[in-house]
N, C-alpha and C positions, 0 to 999 in steps of 0.2 A: 844463233842470236843475231838479230839485225842491229845495225848501227843506227843510232838515233840522230836526227838532224839537230844541230846546235843552233838555237836562236839566241843571238847576242842582244841584250838589252842595255843601252846606255842610260845613265841617269845622273842628274845633278845630286848634290849631297842629301837633301831632305827626302826627295822621292826614293833615292837609292838606299838610304839608311833607315827610313822610317816607314814608307808606304809599300814599296815593292817586296820587301821580305814577307809581308803578310799576304800579298797577292800572288806571289810565285807558286806556292803550293796549289792554289786554286786553278792557276793557268795550266800547270802540269796535270792536274786531275782531268781537265777538259781536253788536254792534248798529250796523251801518254806517249805518242810517237816522237816527242821532242825532248831535248835537254836544254836547260836555260843556263846562260852565262850572263852575269851582271857586272858591268863595268861602271864604276862611279868616278866621275870627274865633275868639273863645274858645268854650268849651263852652256857656255860658249864652246867648250871642248866637246861636249856631248853633241850639240848641234853640228859642229864641224865634222864629227865622225859620221853622223848620219848623212850629211850632205856629200861627203866624200865617198860614201859607200862602204866605209870600214865597219859599220854596224847596221843592223836592219831597222832598229826602232829606238827611240829615245824618249825619256820622260824628264821634262825640265820645267822650271818655274817661270819661264818668260818666253816671248816670241822674238825671233830675229827675222827681219824682212828678207825674204828669199823666194825666188820662183822655182828653186831646185828642190824644195821639200814641201810636204803637206803638213799642216798643223791641225790637231783636233784637240779642242778644250775638253778636259775631263773633270776638272774641279772649277766650279764657278766661285766668284766672290772671294778669292784669296786676298788677304790683306796684311799689311805690316802694322804693327802697333808700337807707338812710342812709349817708353817707360822712363820715368825720372824719379829721383828721390823725393819723398813726401816733403812738401813745402817749397820745392824748387819754383822759381818765378815762372817758368815755361808752363807749368801745370795750370796756372790761372788764365792762360790764353785760351779763348773759346770764341770763335773757332781758331784752330792753330793752322798756320800756313807754313810752307816750306821756307819762306824768307824768315820766319821766326826762329828757325834752327841755325841760321847763319851765325858763325862765331862760337857755336856750342861745341863742347867736346863730343866726339862722335867715333864710334867703332864701326868700321866698314868691312864688308867682305872683299875677297880678292877680286882683281879685274877678271871679268868673265862670268861672275856670279849673276844669277837672275835677280837677286835681291838688289 
């Protein structure tokens, strides 16, 4: 029995928990000579792991400026959507700008998140 090469894929939360689990079986079908290992962290940690050579490839939701890695966009037109309770004054703003959000309660992801 031959030992398979392990390909380590790093991913931020959404690609790692939602997208890649569906793609990994297809990758293995096309590449039966490898095994896959998935490491899920935030975008910054995944980027740093690729840049430092700790993992071979990463899938994240943002770009960090660097001459040490190559980026390839795989999903175009990703967007964030604002939600608010029905009748909230911010819903009446059209168009809505970032400055309109100043002073509003806000839930934010951890530092290093692509969001």
